[in-house]
C-alpha positions as CSV (number, residue, x, y, z in Angstrom):
1,M,-13.3,-2.2,17.9
2,L,-10.3,-2.6,20.3
3,E,-7.0,-1.1,19.1
4,I,-3.8,-1.9,20.8
5,R,-0.4,-1.2,19.3
6,V,2.7,-3.6,19.6
7,S,6.0,-3.8,18.4
8,H,6.9,-5.4,14.9
9,E,8.9,-8.2,16.8
10,T,5.9,-9.2,18.8
11,K,3.9,-9.7,15.8
12,E,6.3,-11.5,13.8
13,A,6.6,-13.8,17.0
14,L,3.0,-14.3,17.1
15,H,2.7,-15.2,13.7
16,A,5.6,-17.7,13.7
17,R,4.1,-19.3,16.7
18,A,0.9,-19.9,15.4
19,R,2.4,-21.5,11.8
20,S,4.4,-23.9,14.2
21,E,1.1,-25.0,15.9
22,G,-0.7,-25.3,12.8
23,R,-3.1,-22.4,13.8
24,T,-4.4,-18.8,13.0
25,V,-3.9,-15.7,15.0
26,S,-7.7,-15.4,15.3
27,D,-7.8,-18.9,16.9
28,I,-5.2,-18.0,19.3
29,V,-6.7,-14.8,20.3
30,R,-10.3,-16.6,20.9
31,S,-8.6,-19.3,22.8
32,Q,-6.7,-16.8,25.1
33,I,-9.6,-14.6,25.8
34,S,-11.7,-17.5,26.6
35,D,-9.2,-18.7,29.0
36,Y,-9.0,-15.3,30.6
37,I,-12.6,-15.0,31.0
38,G,-12.9,-18.5,32.2
39,A,-10.1,-17.8,34.8
40,G,-11.8,-14.7,36.1
41,D,-15.0,-16.6,36.8
42,A,-13.3,-19.5,38.2
43,G,-11.7,-17.0,40.5
44,A,-14.7,-15.3,41.6
45,R,-16.3,-18.4,42.4
46,A,-13.4,-19.9,44.5
47,G,-13.3,-16.7,46.5
48,G,-16.8,-17.1,47.4
49,H,-16.3,-20.6,48.7
50,I,-13.3,-19.9,50.8
51,G,-14.5,-16.8,52.4
52,G,-13.7,-14.1,49.9
53,L,-10.5,-12.3,50.5
54,A,-8.2,-15.3,49.9
55,G,-10.1,-16.3,46.9
56,R,-10.0,-12.7,45.2
57,V,-6.2,-12.5,45.9
58,K,-5.5,-15.8,44.1
59,A,-7.8,-14.7,41.1
60,G,-6.2,-11.5,40.9
61,V,-2.8,-13.0,40.5
62,A,-3.9,-15.6,38.1
63,T,-5.5,-12.4,36.1
64,L,-2.5,-10.5,36.1
65,A,-0.1,-13.4,34.9
66,R,-2.5,-14.0,32.1
67,L,-3.0,-10.5,30.9
68,P,0.1,-9.8,29.2
69,R,-0.1,-12.8,26.9
70,V,-3.8,-12.0,26.0
71,L,-3.4,-8.4,25.2
72,A,-0.2,-9.3,23.2
73,A,-2.2,-11.9,20.9
74,A,-5.1,-9.8,20.9
75,A,-3.1,-6.7,19.8
76,A,-1.2,-8.3,17.0
77,A,-4.2,-9.7,15.3
78,L,-5.8,-6.4,15.3
79,V,-2.7,-4.5,14.2
80,V,-2.5,-7.2,11.2
81,M,-6.3,-6.7,10.3
82,V,-5.9,-3.1,10.1
83,L,-2.9,-3.0,8.2
84,F,-4.4,-5.5,5.6
85,S,-7.7,-3.4,5.4
86,Q,-5.6,-0.2,5.0
87,S,-3.5,-1.7,2.2
88,A,-6.4,-3.1,0.6
89,S,-8.4,0.1,0.6
90,L,-5.4,2.2,-0.8
91,A,-4.0,-0.3,-3.5
92,Q,-5.6,0.6,-6.9
93,D,-3.9,-0.3,-10.2
94,V,-4.7,1.8,-13.1
95,S,-4.7,1.4,-17.0
96,L,-3.3,4.2,-18.7
97,E,-3.7,5.2,-22.5
98,L,-1.3,7.5,-23.5
99,D,-1.0,9.3,-27.0
100,G,2.0,11.9,-27.4
101,T,3.9,13.9,-29.9
102,I,7.6,15.2,-29.5
103,V,8.6,17.8,-31.6
104,S,12.6,18.4,-31.5
105,G,14.4,21.3,-31.8
106,D,15.0,20.6,-35.6
107,R,11.4,20.1,-36.2
108,N,11.6,16.5,-36.2
109,V,8.2,15.1,-35.2
110,H,7.9,11.6,-33.1
111,S,4.7,10.3,-32.1
112,F,3.8,7.4,-29.7
113,G,0.7,5.7,-28.4
114,T,0.5,2.8,-25.9
115,E,-1.6,1.5,-23.1
116,I,0.2,0.4,-19.8
117,V,-1.1,-0.9,-16.4
118,L,0.5,1.1,-13.5
119,A,0.9,-0.4,-10.0
120,P,1.0,2.4,-7.3
121,D,4.7,4.0,-7.1
122,T,6.1,1.4,-9.6
123,P,7.6,3.1,-12.7
124,V,6.9,1.9,-16.1
125,S,9.1,2.8,-18.9
126,F,9.0,2.7,-22.8
127,P,11.1,4.1,-25.9
128,V,9.9,6.5,-28.3
129,Q,11.7,5.8,-31.8
130,S,13.8,9.0,-33.1
131,D,16.0,9.1,-36.2
132,T,18.9,10.7,-34.0
133,D,19.1,10.1,-30.2
134,P,16.3,8.0,-28.5
135,Y,13.6,9.2,-26.3
136,T,12.5,7.4,-23.0
137,V,9.3,8.1,-21.1
138,T,8.8,6.8,-17.6
139,V,5.3,7.0,-16.1
140,T,4.5,6.7,-12.2
141,L,1.4,6.4,-10.4
142,H,1.7,8.4,-7.1
143,S,-0.1,6.8,-4.2
144,P,-3.7,6.6,-5.6
145,T,-6.9,6.5,-3.8
146,K,-9.2,3.6,-4.4
147,G,-12.4,4.8,-5.9
148,T,-13.3,7.3,-8.6
149,G,-10.2,9.2,-8.7
150,P,-8.6,11.6,-9.7
151,V,-5.1,10.0,-9.9
152,Q,-1.8,11.7,-10.0
153,I,0.5,10.6,-12.8
154,G,4.0,11.7,-13.3
155,F,6.2,11.6,-16.2
156,T,9.8,11.8,-16.5
157,I,11.0,12.0,-20.1
158,S,14.8,11.4,-21.1
159,H,16.7,12.2,-24.2
160,G,19.9,10.5,-25.6
161,N,21.7,7.2,-25.6
162,A,23.0,5.4,-22.6
163,E,26.0,7.7,-22.4
164,T,24.4,10.9,-23.0
165,E,21.1,10.3,-21.4
166,A,19.7,13.5,-19.7
167,T,16.1,14.4,-18.2
168,A,14.5,16.8,-20.5
169,A,11.2,17.0,-18.5
170,S,9.4,16.0,-15.3
171,P,5.7,17.0,-15.6
172,S,2.7,15.5,-13.6
173,V,-1.1,15.5,-14.3
174,L,-4.2,14.9,-12.1
175,I,-6.7,12.5,-14.2
176,D,-10.3,11.7,-13.3
177,F,-11.0,8.1,-14.2
178,D,-12.6,7.5,-17.8
179,E,-11.7,11.3,-18.7
180,K,-8.8,12.4,-21.0
181,A,-6.3,15.0,-19.6
182,R,-3.8,17.1,-22.0
183,I,-0.4,18.5,-21.2
184,E,1.9,20.5,-23.2
185,F,5.1,21.8,-22.2
186,R,8.5,22.5,-23.3
187,G,11.8,20.7,-22.1
188,A,15.1,21.4,-21.1
189,D,16.2,20.1,-24.5
190,G,14.3,22.8,-26.5
191,A,11.8,20.0,-27.6
192,F,7.8,20.6,-27.4
193,Y,5.8,17.8,-25.9
194,G,2.3,17.0,-26.0
195,I,0.7,14.1,-24.0
196,T,-2.9,12.9,-23.9
197,A,-3.8,10.5,-21.1
198,R,-6.7,8.6,-20.0
199,A,-7.0,6.5,-17.0
200,R,-9.2,3.7,-15.8
201,P,-9.3,1.7,-12.6
202,V,-8.3,-1.9,-12.8
203,S,-10.6,-4.4,-10.9
204,K,-8.6,-7.0,-8.8
């Protein structure tokens, strides 16, 4: 495989030109490479017919004139393919089953249970009902690796209404797929928190 880096502007220009002509980037790359090879062969033949030196000079000039355009088109196509393959290999949505208990400082117990689907680095929040100030649990899937796991799950637990809301705790946990993980901790608000989580990969 040939890998060549090009600027973002070159990649965007290539895609725009291809769309305007109703072609794909792959079509352009194949066409330019074929032209480049054909030009080299034609130049070599011409050099042999006219005595060698003058023909080789002309072929060399033609090759140099075509080279930047060929390389730019090929490089842009290769970079796009690499980026797509990397994003596809890393992107992994996860279904997360949660069961939790919050024991506040005044011994009130608040329980919750839910199942959510998390996309990488995209927080999902849900409320936990309380007789006094409400709790909000925000869950984030951090940069998962596609496959068997484990995955890192981050939690941010806030307590209070819109005017008094404050972060009580921000724990995280590593979870293997189809295994349960349990974390217990005491928040800055004095409450005791316990969360059980189970993660499963989501097929696309």
